[in-house]
C-alpha positions as CSV (number, residue, x, y, z in Angstrom):
1,X,4.7,11.6,-3.1
2,X,4.4,8.0,-1.9
3,X,5.2,7.6,1.8
4,X,8.5,5.7,2.2
5,X,9.5,3.7,5.3
6,X,12.4,6.0,6.1
7,X,10.1,9.1,6.3
8,X,9.0,10.2,9.7
9,X,6.1,12.6,10.4
10,X,7.4,15.3,12.8
11,X,4.8,18.1,12.9
12,X,1.0,18.3,12.3
13,X,-0.5,21.6,11.4
14,X,-4.1,22.7,10.9
15,X,-5.7,25.9,9.5
16,X,-9.4,26.2,10.3
17,X,-11.8,27.7,7.7
18,X,-15.0,28.0,9.8
19,X,-16.4,31.5,9.7
20,X,-18.7,32.4,12.6
21,X,-18.2,29.1,14.5
22,X,-19.7,29.5,18.1
23,X,-18.6,27.4,21.0
24,X,-22.0,25.7,21.0
25,X,-21.2,23.9,17.7
26,X,-18.3,22.0,19.3
27,X,-15.7,20.4,17.1
28,X,-12.8,21.5,19.3
29,X,-9.4,20.0,18.5
30,X,-8.4,18.2,21.7
31,X,-4.8,17.6,22.6
32,X,-4.5,14.8,25.2
33,X,-1.7,14.0,27.6
34,X,0.6,11.0,27.0
35,X,-1.5,8.7,29.3
36,X,-4.9,9.7,27.7
37,X,-6.1,10.7,31.2
38,X,-6.6,14.4,30.6
39,X,-7.3,16.8,27.8
40,X,-4.4,19.3,28.0
41,X,-5.9,21.8,25.4
42,X,-9.1,22.4,23.5
43,X,-9.0,24.6,20.4
44,X,-12.1,26.0,18.8
45,X,-11.9,25.6,15.0
46,X,-12.5,29.3,14.1
47,X,-11.6,31.0,10.8
48,X,-7.9,31.5,10.3
49,X,-6.8,29.7,13.5
50,X,-3.5,27.9,13.0
51,X,-2.4,25.0,15.2
52,X,0.9,23.2,15.1
53,X,2.2,20.4,17.3
54,X,4.9,17.8,17.4
55,X,4.0,14.4,16.1
56,X,5.2,11.5,18.3
57,X,4.0,8.0,19.2
58,X,2.0,9.7,22.0
59,X,0.7,12.9,20.6
60,X,-2.9,12.1,20.9
61,X,-5.3,14.5,19.3
62,X,-8.7,14.6,17.6
63,X,-12.3,15.9,18.1
64,X,-14.0,13.0,19.9
65,X,-17.2,14.8,20.8
66,X,-19.8,14.8,17.9
67,X,-20.5,18.2,16.3
68,X,-23.6,20.1,17.3
69,X,-23.6,22.3,14.2
70,X,-26.8,22.8,12.2
71,X,-27.6,20.3,9.5
72,X,-25.5,21.2,6.4
73,X,-22.8,23.1,8.4
74,X,-19.4,21.3,8.1
75,X,-16.2,21.7,10.2
76,X,-13.5,22.7,7.6
77,X,-9.8,22.7,7.9
78,X,-6.6,22.2,5.9
79,X,-4.1,19.8,7.4
80,X,-0.4,19.9,6.5
81,X,2.2,17.4,7.7
82,X,6.0,17.8,7.9
83,X,8.3,14.9,7.4
84,X,12.0,14.2,7.8
85,X,14.0,11.4,6.2
86,X,15.9,9.0,8.4
87,X,16.0,8.8,12.2
């Protein structure tokens, strides 16, 4: 469906699909505080892990540290977003 101006993203969800993903590979999802001064949570992207969080103007997230996985090993996930119409 095309995104319409009256739609607002409210929730981000991720399901990770990485079997046998050690800490050393990195790729953690990081959730940062509103001022971008501290990482509040780091989530290792292991198989079946589900993460959901509210989407706002200040819900900063990502995986800023480059992966250290072996060549050919990808960090896989499925992202789903929930929208509401109107305010």
